[in-house]
C-alpha positions in Angstrom: -4.2 47.4 5.8 -5.3 46.0 8.9 -2.8 43.0 10.5 -3.3 39.4 10.6 -4.2 37.8 13.5 -3.1 34.4 14.4 -6.0 32.4 15.9 -5.9 28.5 17.2 -8.7 26.3 18.2 -8.7 23.8 20.7 -10.5 21.5 21.4 -10.3 19.3 24.5 -11.7 18.8 28.0 -12.0 21.3 30.6 -9.8 21.2 33.8 -11.3 22.7 36.9 -8.0 23.4 37.9 -6.2 25.2 35.6 -3.5 23.8 35.0 -4.4 21.1 31.6 -6.8 20.8 28.8 -8.7 24.0 28.1 -7.4 26.4 30.0 -3.7 25.3 29.2 -3.9 25.3 25.9 -5.6 29.1 26.0 -2.8 30.2 28.4 -0.4 29.1 26.2 -2.4 30.5 22.8 -1.9 33.8 24.9 1.1 33.6 25.9 2.6 33.1 22.4 0.4 36.2 20.7 -2.2 33.8 19.5 -5.6 34.3 19.7 -7.4 31.3 21.2 -10.4 29.4 20.6 -12.3 26.5 21.9 -14.7 23.8 21.8 -15.3 21.9 24.9 -15.2 17.9 24.5 -15.6 17.3 28.2 -15.8 18.9 31.5 -13.6 17.2 34.6 -13.9 18.0 38.4 -9.7 18.3 39.1 -7.1 19.7 40.5 -3.8 19.3 40.6 -4.3 15.9 42.9 -6.2 14.3 40.7 -9.4 13.8 38.6 -12.2 13.5 40.7 -15.0 13.1 38.5 -15.8 13.3 34.1 -18.5 14.6 32.0 -17.9 14.1 28.8 -20.1 16.9 26.3 -22.9 15.7 24.1 -21.1 15.3 19.9 -23.6 17.0 18.1 -22.8 20.5 20.6 -18.9 19.5 20.6 -19.7 19.9 16.5 -21.8 22.7 17.7 -19.3 24.6 18.7 -16.3 23.5 16.3 -18.7 25.0 13.3 -19.4 28.1 15.1 -16.3 29.1 15.4 -14.8 27.8 12.5 -17.5 29.5 9.8 -16.6 32.3 11.3 -12.5 32.7 12.3 -9.9 32.1 10.0 -8.6 30.1 12.1 -4.5 28.6 11.2 -4.4 25.7 13.3 -6.4 23.4 15.6 -5.4 21.5 18.1 -7.2 18.4 19.9 -6.4 17.1 23.2 -8.4 14.7 25.4 -12.1 13.5 23.8 -12.4 10.6 26.2 -14.8 8.9 23.7 -15.2 7.2 20.3 -18.8 8.8 19.4 -16.8 12.3 20.4 -13.6 11.7 18.0 -15.9 10.7 15.4 -17.9 14.1 15.9 -14.3 16.1 15.7 -13.3 14.2 12.7 -16.1 14.6 11.1 -16.8 18.2 11.7 -13.0 18.9 10.4 -13.1 16.8 7.5 -14.7 20.5 6.3 -11.6 22.4 6.5 -9.1 20.2 5.3 -6.8 23.2 4.8 -6.3 23.7 8.3 -3.5 22.3 10.4 -4.6 19.5 12.8 -2.3 19.3 16.0 -3.4 16.1 17.5 -2.3 14.9 21.5 -3.8 12.2 21.8 -4.7 12.3 25.3 -5.2 9.2 27.3 -4.0 9.2 30.9 -3.6 12.2 33.2 -0.7 13.2 34.7 -2.0 11.7 38.3 -2.6 8.2 35.5 -6.1 8.6 35.8 -7.7 7.2 32.4 -9.2 9.8 29.6 -10.1 8.0 27.1 -12.4 4.9 26.8 -10.4 1.8 24.7 -12.7 1.0 22.5 -11.9 5.2 21.2 -8.4 4.4 20.5 -9.7 2.5 17.7 -11.5 5.1 16.3 -9.2 7.7 17.0 -6.4 5.7 14.9 -9.0 5.0 12.1 -10.6 8.7 12.2 -8.7 11.6 13.4 -4.6 10.4 13.0 -4.7 10.0 9.6 -6.1 13.9 9.2 -3.5 15.3 11.2 -0.5 17.6 10.2 1.3 16.1 13.8 0.6 14.2 16.4 2.4 14.3 19.7 1.9 11.3 21.8 4.0 10.5 25.5 5.8 7.4 25.1 3.2 5.8 27.0 0.6 7.1 24.2 2.9 5.2 21.4 2.7 2.1 22.7 -1.3 2.0 23.9 -1.6 3.3 19.9 0.9 0.5 18.5 -0.9 -2.0 21.6 3.3 -2.7 22.2 6.2 -2.4 25.3 7.1 1.3 25.5 9.7 2.1 23.7 13.2 2.1 26.1 15.5 4.0 24.3 16.5 6.5 21.1 16.4 3.2 18.4 13.0 2.1 20.1 11.1 4.9 20.0 12.1 6.1 15.7 11.0 2.5 15.2 7.6 3.3 16.9 7.6 6.6 14.9 7.4 5.4 11.7 5.0 2.4 12.7 2.6 5.6 13.2 3.6 7.2 10.8 1.8 5.0 8.5 -1.0 5.4 10.2 -2.2 8.7 8.4 -0.8 11.6 9.8 1.9 13.7 8.5 4.4 13.6 10.6 4.8 12.1 14.8 6.1 13.8 17.7 7.6 11.1 19.7 8.1 12.6 23.2 10.4 11.6 25.5 10.0 13.1 28.8 8.6 9.7 30.3 12.9 8.3 29.1 15.4 8.0 31.6 18.6 10.1 31.6 20.0 14.0 32.1 18.1 15.2 29.6 14.4 15.4 27.3 15.1 14.1 23.4 12.2 14.5 21.9 12.3 12.9 17.9 10.3 14.4 15.5 9.7 12.6 11.9 8.2 13.8 9.0 8.8 12.6 4.8 11.5 14.9 5.1 13.6 13.4 7.5 14.1 12.7 11.7 14.7 15.6 13.9 15.2 15.3 17.4 14.9 18.4 20.8 16.6 18.0 23.5 16.9 19.6 27.0 18.4 19.3 29.9 15.4 17.3 32.2 13.7 19.9 35.3 13.8 18.5 38.3 10.2 19.7 39.7 6.6 17.9 40.4 5.0 20.6 39.1 4.4 19.1 35.1 0.7 19.2 35.2 -0.4 20.1 31.4 3.3 19.8 30.0 1.2 17.6 27.2 -1.1 20.0 26.3 1.3 23.0 27.0 3.2 21.6 24.0 0.9 20.5 21.6 -0.5 24.0 21.9 2.1 25.9 21.9 2.8 24.0 18.2 -0.6 25.1 17.6 0.8 28.6 18.3 3.4 27.9 15.7 1.7 26.5 12.8 -1.2 29.4 13.4 1.8 32.1 12.9 2.7 30.5 9.7 5.9 29.0 10.8 6.9 25.7 9.4 6.6 22.7 11.2 10.2 22.0 12.6 10.3 25.2 13.5 7.2 25.2 15.2 7.9 22.3 17.2 11.3 23.7 18.2 10.2 26.7 19.6 7.3 25.0 21.1 9.9 23.0 22.8 11.8 26.0 24.3 8.7 27.4 25.2 7.7 24.2 27.4 11.6 24.2 29.0 11.8 27.7 30.2 8.0 26.9 31.8 8.7 24.0 33.4 12.2 26.0 34.3 10.3 28.7 36.1 7.6 25.9 37.9 8.6 26.2 41.6 7.6 30.1 41.4 4.4 29.2 41.5 2.4 27.9 45.0 -0.8 25.6 43.7 -2.6 23.2 45.0 -0.7 20.2 47.1 -0.2 17.6 44.3 1.9 18.3 40.8 1.0 21.7 40.3 1.0 23.6 36.5 3.8 24.8 34.5 4.0 28.4 34.6 2.9 29.8 31.2 3.4 32.9 31.9 6.7 33.4 33.0 8.3 35.7 30.4 5.9 38.6 31.9 7.0 38.0 35.4 
């Protein structure tokens, strides 16, 4: 009997520099033993220094890509990243409504590591209304969580917990508040589900090469879910993978700005 191949689908923007977006997602899937498929929502002219230009894909063609993959392949998990515009978000939500059994990891990408904005203001409302209720887990950093709630950025674990509780009320099954932008020697992520709260901490890595960290973590969680891991275990393994990819990031010499994490550190 042929073994089942774990498959994950990423719906996100293309990063021409290769460090984030679709490229980071596919590298992560491959590194974790998952076959990766993709539906591209936007094209970017981007490098380690910044985002020079963005060209959204027509929503109907985003839908066509999603349907082409899901109608043929036994996808075990879906990850969304940069969706850019309200009409693209609506198109994605409409497409995924036909496949409610596939867990969705929603990374609410709003701003690139370089500071460039990647989500239109009016698209936040649509994201909250149409896509977050479909998610098995959402993975905001502290700035994204604040933007979703129209609140100030959480400054400590207590405030992270309070905002996670508010985000859970938006309809997602779980919320992972990423603590990478917090202060202190450790980066602590807080996972809140209906079953309870879980903390994942790792020593903060002193490196400028952090491009694509959010994409990488979310896609690593999706890889775990595609392999049928329980959510908590998928998050724990994803956090460990990203931590080591950051530890080894300085072994790469890519570009003049914020370089990527080392997705394939296990193979070198």
